[in-house]
N, C-alpha and C positions, 0 to 999 in steps of 0.2 A: 719336599712336602711341607706346606706351611703349618704353623701351630694351630691356626683356625681349623684347617682340614682335619688334623689329628683329633682336635677336641670334638668335632662333629662325629667322627668315627667312633670315638669313645662313648658318646651319647647313644649311638645306634647299638653298640655292643651291650650297653646297660639295658636297653629295651628288650633285646633278644634274650638276655638272661632273665629278665623279669617275667616273660611269658613262656619260658621254656616248658615244653610238654603240652602247651595249648596251641602251638603254631602248626597249621596245616603244612603239608609238603609244598614247597615253592621251587620253581625253576630258578636258575641262576639269574636270569633277567628280572624275574619278579623280586627276588631277594635284593638285588641291586637297587631296584626302585624303592623298595620298602626301607632299605638302609638310608637312602637319601632323604626320604620323607620324614622318618622319625628323627633323623639327625638334625634336620632343618627346623622342625616344628614341634613345640611342646603340645599344641592342640592335637596334632595327629597322634603323637606317641601316647598322650593321656587317654584318648578315647579308644584307640586300638588296643591298648593294654586292658581297658575295661571291657571291650567287646572284640576279642580276637577273631570271633566268627565273621566279622565284617571285612577282615583283611583281604580275602580273595575278591570280594565284590568291589572294594575300593581300588585294588590294583587293576581289575578288569575295566573299571570305569575310566581309566586313563586312555583306553582305546575305544571302548563301546560306551557312547554317551546316552544316558536316559534322561529325557527332559519332560516326560509326561507326568510331572509331579502330581498334578491335581487328580488324575485318574488313579495313580498308585495310592495316594493318601486316602481317597474316598473309599477304596476297597478295604483299607485297614480300619477306617473309622466306622464302617458299616457294622463291625463286630463290637463296637464300644457301647457300654451301657451306663457307665458312671463318669462323673467329672474326673475322678482320679485316673481312670483308664484313659480318658481323653488327654489329660496332661502327659501321661506316660507316652502315649503314641505320638503326640506332637513333637516331643523332645527327642525321642529316639529317631524319628523320621528326619527331623532337622539335622541332627548330628551326622547321621549316616550320609545324607546327600551333600552336606557341607564338606565332609571329608572327601567325597568324590570330586567335588569342584576344586577343593584345595589341592588334591593330588595332581589334577590336570594343570593347575596354575604353577605349582612349584616345579613340576617337571617340564613345563612349557610345551604341553601337547595341545593347547588351545590359546587363542589370542584373548586379550583382555576384554574386547567387546562382547565375545561370547560368554565370558565369565560373568560380567556385569548383568547380562540378560538372564543367565541361569540363576544367579542369586536372587534377582528380582522375581522371576517366575516361581521359584521355590517359596519365597516370602508370600506371594499372592496366594499360592495353594494352601499354605499353612494358615494364613489369616482367614481366608474364605472357608476352609475346611472346619476350623474352630467355630466360626460364626454360624455356618449352616447347621452344625450339630447343636449348638446352643439355642439357635432360633427355634428349631423343632422342639427342643426340650422345654423352652419357655412357653411356646404356644400350647403344648399339651398341658402344662401346669396352670397357665394364666389366661388362656384364650388367645385368639388371633386379633391383631390390630388391623381391622379392615379399613379400606380406603376407596377412593373413587375408581381406582384401576385394579382392584383386588387387594390381597394382603399387603400391608405396608411393610417395606423392608427397613432395616437400619442401614442407611447409606453410609458406606465406609469410604472416606477420602484418603488415599495414600498421598502423602505430601513429600516434598524434597526429592531425594534421589530415587526413592521407591516409586514416586509418581512418574518420574521420567524413565523408569525401568533401567536405572543405573546404580542400583544399591551397592553399598560397600559390602565387603565380606563380613566384617563384624560391626554392624551398624545398629543403632537404635532405629525404631521406625516411628515417624511422625504421622499421627492419624487424627482425623476430625470426623465426628459422627453427627449425622442429621437424620431426621425422619420426616415424612410428608406433612402430617397434619395432626392436630389434637383429636381426642376422642376417647373411647373406652373399648377395651378388648371384648371380643365376643366368643361365646362357645365354652365358657368355663363357669363353674359355680361361683368362684371368687374372682371377679374381674379386676383389672387394673386400668387406671388412666394411661393413655399412650405414653405420656411423659415418664411416668414411673416405670412402665414396661421397658422402654428403650434405655433408660438410664441404668436400670438393673442389668439388662442384657449387655450394655457397654461395659459395666463393671466386671461382669463375668468374663467377657471376651478379653479384656485387659489382663485379668488374672490368669486366664488360660495361656496367654502368650508371655507375660512378664514375670509370673511367680517363679521363684527359684526352688526347685525340688532336688531330690537326689540326683536326677539326671540333668540338673542345671535349669536353664530357661530357654524359651524359643527366641524371643526378641525382647530387648528393653523397649518399652512403649512410652513415647513422649506425647502428651496431649496438650502441650502449652501453646500450640498454634491455633487452638480453637478460639472462637469469639470470647472476648473478656479473659482469655488466658486461664490461669489456675482458678480464678474466681468465677468462671462461667460454668454453666451446666455441661455435663459430659455429652449430652445429646440435645439438640435444639431443633424445633420444627421449622419447616421451610420459611414460613412467613416471618418468624423472628430472625432467622438466618439472613433473609433478604434485607430486613430493616437494619440489621447491624452493619452489613457491608455498604449499604447506601448511605447511612448516616454517620458511621464511625470508622469505616474501613480506612486503614492507614497505608502509606506508601509501601512499607515493608511487607504488608499483607498482600499487596498486589504482586510483589515479587514471589511471595510464598505460593499464592494461588495459581501462578503460572504453571507450576508443577502438579497441581492438584489433579489426581486421576481417580475416578470412581471405580472401585473394584467390583461392585455388584454388576451382574449382567445387565445389558441395556433394557430399559423399560420406559413407559411413559413417565414414571417417577424420576428416573435419572435424566431424561430429556428436560423435564421441568426444572430440575436443579441446575443443570448446565446453562439453561437460559437465564437463570437468576444470576449466576456468577459471571457470565461472559461480559456484560456491560461494565461490571466493576473492574475486571482485569484489562480488557481491551477497549480503549477509547476510540471513538469514530474519527478523531482527528490525530495528526501527528503530535505526540505527547512528550515534549522535551522536559517537562517537570520531572520526569524519571531521573534525569542526570543529577539533579540536586539531591534527590533522595538517595541515589547511589553514592554521591560524595559523603553524605551524612553517614551512611552505613560503612563506607570505607574508613572514615575517621574513627567510628566506634570500634571497628575491627583493629585498626592500628593501635588504638589505646589499649584494647584487650591484649594484643600481641605484646605490647610493652609491659603491661601489668603482669601477664602470666609468663613472660619471657619465652615466647613461642617462635624464636628466630628460625629454628630448624623445622617448623611445621609446614609440611608440604600442602596442606589444605588452606590454612589461614594466613601463612606467611606471604610476604611480597612475592608475587609471581606464582602463587599457589593455585590449587584447583578452584577455590572460591572465585578468584578473579576471572577465570575462563567462564565460569557459570554466570557471573555478573555481566560479563561482556555480552554473552548471548541474550540473557534475559533483558538487558537494557534495550537492545534493539527490538526485541519482541514487544516490549511495552510501548516503545516509541512508535513503531510502525505496524504492530500487530492488528490494530483496529481496522486498518485499511488493506492489510495483506494477509489473507487467510493462511497462506503457507507458513506464516510465523506463529500461528495459533496452535502450536504443538507442544508436547511435553518433552520430547527427546531433544537433548542438547545437540546431538549430531545433526538432526534434521533442521533445527533452528539455524545452526551455523551455516550449513550449506544452502539453506533458503536465502541467506543474505547474499550469497554469490549469485544465485539464480535471479535475484531481484536487483542486481547491480548496486547493492548498498555497500558491500565490502569486497575488496579484490580477492580473487580465488587463491592467490599465493599466500595472502595473509591468513586466510581461513585454513588452508591446508597445513601450514606451519603450526597455527594455534591448536588445531585438533590433534595433530601428531604429538605435540608437547603435552596436551591434556591426557591422551592415552598413556603416555610414558609416566606421567604423574599418577594416574589411576592405577597402573600396574604396580608402581612403587608402593602406593597406599595399600593395595590388596596384599602385597607381600608382607608389609609391616604387620598387618592385622592377622595374617595367617601364621605368624610365628607363635601366637598364643591365643588366638580368638579374642583379642582385645581391641577396643575401639581407640586406635591411636593413629595419628598422622605425623608423629614426631620420630625422627631417626633414633634408633635405640642407642643407649649408652654403651652396651656391651659390644666389644670389638667383634666377637664371633658372630653376633647377630647382624652387624653391619656387613660382615663378610658374606653371610647367607644372602642378604638383600642384593649385594653386588653380583653374586653368582646367578641368582634367579633373574636379575635384570640383564644378564649376559654381558657384564662389563668386567674388564680384566681384574681389577682389584678395588679396594675400598676408596683409594685416592682418586682413581679414574671415575668411579661412580659419583663421588661427591662433586667432581668437576663438571660432569655431564649434568647433574642435578642443578648446579649453580647456573650453568648456561641456559638450561630449559626455563628455569624460573625467571631469569633476567629477561629472556625473550617475551614470556607471558606478561611480565610486569610492564614492559615497554608498551605493548599493545593496549593493556588496560589503562595505563596513564594517558595515552593518546585519546582514549574515549572520554575520560573524566576530567581532562585538563580544562580549566576554565579559561575563557577568552583572555582575561586580564593576566593569567599566568603565562601567556605566550609573549608578553611584552617584557623585554629585559629591564634590569634595574636602571640602566643608563639611557633608557628611551625617554628623552626629555620631552618630546612632543606629546607622548601619551600622558606623562605627568601633568603637563599644562592642561590638556583636555580634561583630565580627571579633576584637577583643582578648580577649573573654571566652572564646572557643573556643581561641585560640592560646595564651593564658596562663591556665590554670585558676585561678579565683578562689575564695577562701573565701566562705562564705555571706554574711557581713556585707559583704564587698567587693562581691559581686554585687548585694546589695540596695541598696547605696549607689549603685552605678553606674547601676542602672535605676530609681531612685526616682522619676524624672519620668515614667516610662512604666507601671510596674506597682505593684500593691499589695504589701505585705509578704508576704501569704499567697501571692500569685501568684509572687513571687520565690522563695519557699521551694520551692514545687512544681516550678517550672521548673529551678531549680538542682539539685534532687535528680534530675530526669529526665536532665539533661545529665551529671551525675556518673556515674549508673548506665550511661548509654550509652557514655561515655568509658571506663569500666572494662571494659565488654563488648568494646570495640574492641581493647583491649590483648591480648586473647586470640584475636583473629581475624586470620588471615594474609591481609591484604588486597592486598599487592603495592604497589609504588611508585606506579604509575599510579592505583590506587584510593585510596591515601592522599592523593595530591595533589588528586584530585577532591573527596574528602570534606572536606578542609581548606578548600576554597573553598565547598563546598555548605553546611556547617553554619552559618556566619554568615548565609547567605541564608535558611535555614530559620528561624532565630531572629528575623531582621529581619522576615520576612513575618508570623510569628506575632504579634509585638509590634505591628506596624502594623494587622493585622486585629483584634487584641485580643478574641478570642471569650471567652464565658463559660467558666470552668474551663479556662484556658489550659494548665495543667499536664496535664490529661487529653487535651486536643487534641494537645499536643506528644508525649505518650506514643503516641497513635495514629499520628502522622506518623513518629515514630522507628521504630515497628514496621514501617512500609512501607519506610523507609530500610534497616532491618536486613535485610528480606527481599530487597533488591536489592544488598546489599553485594558479593556474588560476581559481579554482572553490571554491570560499570562502565558499560555502554552506557546503563542506566537512570539511574545517577547522573549521567551526562553530560546525559541528557535533562532532568532537573530543574535542573541547573546552567545549561544553555544556553537554557532556556525559562522565564524568570521567571513568565510567565503560567500555565504548567503547575503550578509550585510554589504559586502563589497559589490556583489551583483546588483543588489537593490539600489545602492547609490548610483552605480553606473547606468542602470536602466532609467532611473528617475532623471538623470542628467541629460539623457537622450530623448526621452519621450514622456510628455505629460499624459498621453493616452494610456500608456502602460502603468504609470503611477496611479492614475485614477482607477484603472481596472483592479490593481492590487489593493487599493484603498477600499473599493466596493466589495471585493471578494478576496479576503486575506488568505484563503486556502491556496491561492496562486503562489504564495511564498514557498509552499512545498516544492514547486517546480524549480526553484533556484537551488535546491539541494544538489541536484545533478543536472547542471545546465547543458542539456544536449544541444541547445541552440548555438553553442560555441563551436560545435563540430560541423564539418562539411555536410550539407544537407542533400538528401535524395531529391532530384528534380524531375524524375520520370513520373508522369501522371499516373500510369498504371501501378507502378511500385508504391507511389504515395497513397493511392486509393487502397491498395492491399494492406499497407502498414496501418493506416487509420482504421480500416475495417477490423483488422485483427486486434489492434489495441483496444478499440471500443468494445469488441466482443468480450475480451478478457476482463475489461473494466466492469462490464455489466454482469459477468458471471458471479460477482460477489453479491448481487442484488437478487432478492426473490422477485421473479417477473410479475408475480401477482401484487406486489407492493408498488402500486403505480406512483405514489408520491415519492418513494425512494428512487424508483427508476427514473422519474423526471429530474430529480436532483442530480442523479449520477450522470445522465447524458449531458446536462448543462455543465456540470463540473468538467467533463471530458472536453467539451467544446471550448470552454474558457481556457483550459490548460493548453490545448493545442493552438488556440489563437494567440496566446501569450508566447508560445515557442516560436511561432511564425514571425510575430512582430519583433521579438528579441533577435531572431536570426537575421531579420531584415536590417535592423540597426547595427548589428555586430558585423555585418558583411559576409556572414557564412552562407547566405541565401541570395542568389542573384535577383535583382529587382524584377526581372521579367517573369520570375517564377513565383513571386509572392501571391499574385492573384490566382494562379493555378492552384496553389496549395489551399488557399482560402475557399476556392470553389469546390475542390475535392472534399474538403472537410464538410462543407454544406451537403454535398451529395451523400456522403456516408451517413451523416446525421439524418437526412431525409429517408434514406433506405431503412435505417434502424427504426425510425418513427413509424414508417409504413408497416413494417413487420409487426410491431407491437399493436398498432391500431387494427390490423387485419386479424390478429389473434383474438383481440377483444371483441370485435364486431361479429366475427364468424362463430365465436363461442356462444354468443347470445342469439344469433339469428340463423346460423348455418351459412353455407356457401350458396352463391347464385347457382341455380340448377343447370345453367348452360355451360358451366365450366368443366374442363377435363383435367385430370391429373393435378399438376401444380399451377395451373393457370389462375390468374386473378382477374383478368378482364379489366385492368385498371392501369392508368399511366399518369405520371406527374410530369408536366411540361414546365421547364424552367425558361423564363424570358429574361430580357435585360442583361444585367451583369452576371447573373447565374448562368443564363443560356450562353453568354459570350465568354465564359471563363475569365471574367474580369471583376470578381467580387473584391471589395475593399474591406477595411476594418469597420465593422459595425454596419455593413451593407444589409439592406432588407432583401427579401426574396420575392420576386414576381413569379407567381405560380398559376397554373391552370390545371384542373383535374379532368381527365377524360375516362370514359368507360365504353364498352361495346356490348352491353346487355341487350338482347332482343326484347321487344315490347311484350307485355303480358307474361313475363316470367317472374318466378318467385325464388326465395331462398329455400334451402332444404332442412332448416332447423325446426325444432318443435314450435318455435314462435316465428311463423313465416311472415315475411314482408315482401313487397314488390322489389325487384332488383334496382329500379331507379332510386327508390327510397333507401335501399341498402347502400348504394354508392354515395348518396348524399350524406348518410350517417357516417360512412367511412371517411369522407372528406372532412366532415365536421370534427371527427375524432383526431384526425391528423392535425388539423388547425389547432385544436385544443392542446395537443402535445407540444406544438411548435410555439404557441403564443402565450400560454398561461404563465403568469408571473409567479415565480417561486422565490425561495430564499436566494437563489442564484440567478434571478432575473428570468427573462424570456430566452428560449432557445434561439429563435430568430423573429424579427419583425417580418411580417408577410403582407403581400398585396395581391388580391385576387381580381383587381379591376380590369385586367386584360382578358378575362374570359368573355365569351360571346355575350353581348348585351350588357357587359360591365356589371355593376352592382345589382342590376335588375335580372341578371341571368341566373340559372341554376348553379349551385356550387359545384356540382359535378355534371359535366356535359357529355352527351352521347357523341361518339366520333362522327356519326353521320350528320348530326346537327351542327357540329363544329365545322365540318367540310362545307355544308350548305351556307353557313354564315360567312365563312371566308370567301366563298365564291360569289355570293349574291348581296350580302349586306354590310360587309366590313368596310370601314373607312381606310383611306390611304395610310393614315398613321398606324392603323392596326396591322396593315401589311408590312409597314416599316418594322414594327415590333416583332413580326413573325420572322424577319430576317435573322433575329438573334434568339430564336426559340429552338429548343431541342428537348428530347426526352431525357430526364435525369433519373427517372425510375419507371420501369414498365416491362411487361412481357414482350416477347419477340413479335407476335402477330400485331398487337395494338401499336407497338412502336413503328413497325413497318407501315401500317396504315396512316399514322400521323405523318411520317416522313413523306409519304406519297402525297397527302393533302398539302403539306407545306410546299413541296416541290412544284406541284401543279399550280398552286396559288401564286407563288413567286415567279413562275414562268409565264404567267398571264401577260398578254401583249397590252401595253398601256400607251396612250398618247404622250409622247415625251414632254412636250411643252406644258401640257396640263399637269403632268406628274411633277415637273420641275417647280411649277408655281405652287402646288399644294405642299410640297416638302418645304419650300422656302417659307411659305406662310406659317406652317406648323412650327418651324424653327424660330421664327420671330415671335410667335405667340408664346412659346416656351420661355424664350429669353425675357420677354416682358413680364412673365409671371414669376420666374424663378431667379432671375439674376439679382445677386446681392450687390447693390450699388455702393461703392466706397471710393472716395476721392484718391486715396493713397494705396489701396490694396485691390486685388483682383480675384474674381471667382474663376478659377481655372477651368471649371466645367462649363459654365454658361456664358463666359465672356466671348467676345468676337475673337475668332481664331483659336478657340478653346477646344476641349475634349468633345463636347457635343457637336460642334461643327464637323469634326472629322467623322464621327459616327453617322451623322445625317448624310454626308457625302457618300460613304460606303453604301448606306441603305438606298440612296437614290440610284447609284450605279447598278446595284443588284436588281432593283425593281424595273429599271429601264432596259436592262440588257440581258436578263436571264432567259428571255424568250429566244434569243439567238445563241446565248452561251449558258446552257443549263448548269455547268459546273460552278458558276458564280454563286449558286444557291447551296452549294455543298456544305460550306462551313458557316459557323455562327459567330466566330470571333473576328474582330476587325482586322487583325494582322494577316490572317490567312485569306480573308476575303480580298484584301488589297493585293496580295500575291496573285490570287486568281484573276483579278481585274487586269493586272499587268500582263499576265500570261495570255489572256484573251485579247490583249492589245486594245482594250476599251479605252484605256488611258495610258499615256506614256509612263514607262517604268520609272523615270526620274521623278515624276510627280508622286507615284505611290510610295517610292522609297522615302521621299521627303515627308510624306504624311505618316508613314510608319515611324520614322525617327522622331517626329514631333509628338506623335501619340504616346510613344514610350517615355519620352522626356516629361511630358505633361502628367502622365499617370504616376511616374516615379515621384515627381514633385507633390502630387496630390496625396500619395501614400504618406510621404514625410510630413505633410501638413496635418493629416489625421493623427499621426503618431505624436506630433508636437502639441496636439490639442487645439489647432487653429483651423478655421474654415477658409480663410482668405490668405492669399500669398502676397508678399511684398514684391512690387514690380522690380524687374531687373533688366539689364540690357539683353541678357540671354533669352529671358522669357518674352520680351518685347519682339525680338527677332523671330522667334518661333511663331508667335501669334500673327505677326505681319505676313509671314510666308503662307500660313494656313488661310488667312483672310484673303490673300490674293487668289489662291486656288479656288476658294469658295466663290468669289466674285466672278471668276472666269467660267466656272461650271454652272453656277446657279442663277446668273443674270439671265432673265428671259431674253431670247433672241427675237428680233423683229423680222 
């Protein structure tokens, strides 16, 4: 039997001797529990000696848990008539229920998560109980502070751990008080201004909780987190509160406000206040400025630890509780503006939201949270020894022994070893978060030192060349030196601000370092593209921080800029695309199934738009454009990284457009039907509307930046109207619907247009109605359409529409394409149209070629397939089944219209030319350098064209 155990037994015997004669009969099991509790804790022994009548209830509470604190307290406060009685009831209630919680914790009959929640709920009940009693008392005495939504409350913000419902056992409580608006109380002879009313009420509430009486105190109250700290008013009205955080709110206050929880019941007033605080705490963009603020706080804490010698502090020490909290809060502030799941008060919810959002690995979070709970249990135990706010291991050996026993560790030495391991693990994770990019370079990294020196101390060309002679050629040195010189000159005329200058000073050596390490071809050109991106984000230091804090993002940026001018230009125009580089999914193997891709895009867009109020059209339009830009970047990056086969690039771009069109239609439909009602001929979920995709959209062959050829159809009977209060004719309804769709697709916003569109393929072109009746469309195709319009119909399909109208369109298309045509006349018209197109669109260049319009190019293959479909569908209807060239060529071969060797050659040529065309777009070029391979492909296609399209005599 250890000396520590004997000492604890002696403490218990002393307690029993002190209350002899006042102790109720106890069973052996109850007496054993009580022996442990009073031996372990001075807090327990002190209060049970003062109130032995509580002993039975405390022991019973280790099995039967009561958590309806608010209800129990309100019953007691209903009998209170004076502030003295209020003080007495609050303190005895607090001590009794804290004893119950303490008993469960020391005997390990509940886990630490439940304990934290119970302490927080008890605190909520005590604060609100005191407030409600005092508010009624003040209103009776001074009148009621009326407001727009009824009596104005004193809004109580619980900060810190109480805000997150994770309060320590013996903690002070951080509060901030606000009230809705200025004014004068009503209903009393002697009224008060609202400011005076609420400040006096706040003072009384603080006293009710904080004042030390014979029964002690309820909570130590700390008001220093309020605006202006100790020099600020105790209570501030909403307008002043908002002005403060907009104009003077500091980084540490954003961390503090993450946990701010309003204790008052929900009301229009609390909603108004939450709307004021949300933009201050959560920025709409990824906010990496948080990490610098976190580093500053880390350094302040480190200095405080050294000053106060807090090495054994499990909260503030290295790897302590505070580092876990900072870990979670940093990610909340960085990503919370765009991820509602992170806009929470609970540390646990925030941590595991990081897993759900694929920001942090599940294993890391599981370990971190397990360690956090272990530290919180240790902290609780330390404080339950004597109800003292401490996070430092006790000096007395017997108390360390108690802690080790409650923590269920064999002895003091084993406990201290587990504690050291837990804190080392936490500190490692925290350091990874706050490590600065330059801290990741070792002291002997000579290349980084050169990069840093050449930016901080501008070098002459010969000095630069000499410095990097081991890494770059003379020509590369000249090009890079020139780019850096020009960028540096440009910066001198740019008002960047101190913070931006400091960040850029750290970032530029990293840019040069990554560039030299990757050593792409034409390094100077790549650097120019990267610097254009940097230049575009100079006014937005959050993106400079993103590149500095995330070396992998910078590496991806340099890599993508080296492969694609188009991507570099997209990121330059829309810096939010840098966020995509944080988790580069494009490096993974891509889904190539059309149906699966469509489902993925639709689900991701749906989730993306859930964050947006559907009535906020401007935000909705920005959000869908952001989604399209991000997905398009992923596809392009997958294309150049090789994780997406060339043949699937167009499929993905086409499906992306389809999903965007579908979402746009749904929004337009909601808007127009809300105003005019639905057309009266519709049943159930019908819309009577279809969107037809022509050209590249219809043929699953969209490229980067392709426009959309669209035709809008409807099936409304004549002389019908809508069902809304504001009735209009259905023809007018569908025209307005089409106009709204076009507005959503083509309006230029901060993120550009969603898509460029072309409606000229509708019946009668620009002179035709924007939305055409299906019967009129059928009549036009059968009687009035030109041959080139039937060629276009070959590549037309429904990209959005109901079943009935889609079937009608497909029938019209099939009938039109099956129409018997004089072959020679058709041959001549197709050839003439091809020549006219070439004359009009061909970009003539002596050294480069237009892959689409040149002889033997992409358009020649497309015209050949269209000719065969129009010439032979009357005999072979299945030729009209598909809209994409590759499957059409397969059908032509299967019908033996053309020899399979010819169709295979055309398919191979088509894929090769399209792949080259994609790469030209990505590289920012429109014309290709001629090569032997391209010349051979074009020659074979031209031969086939001549053989097929030469008129026979």
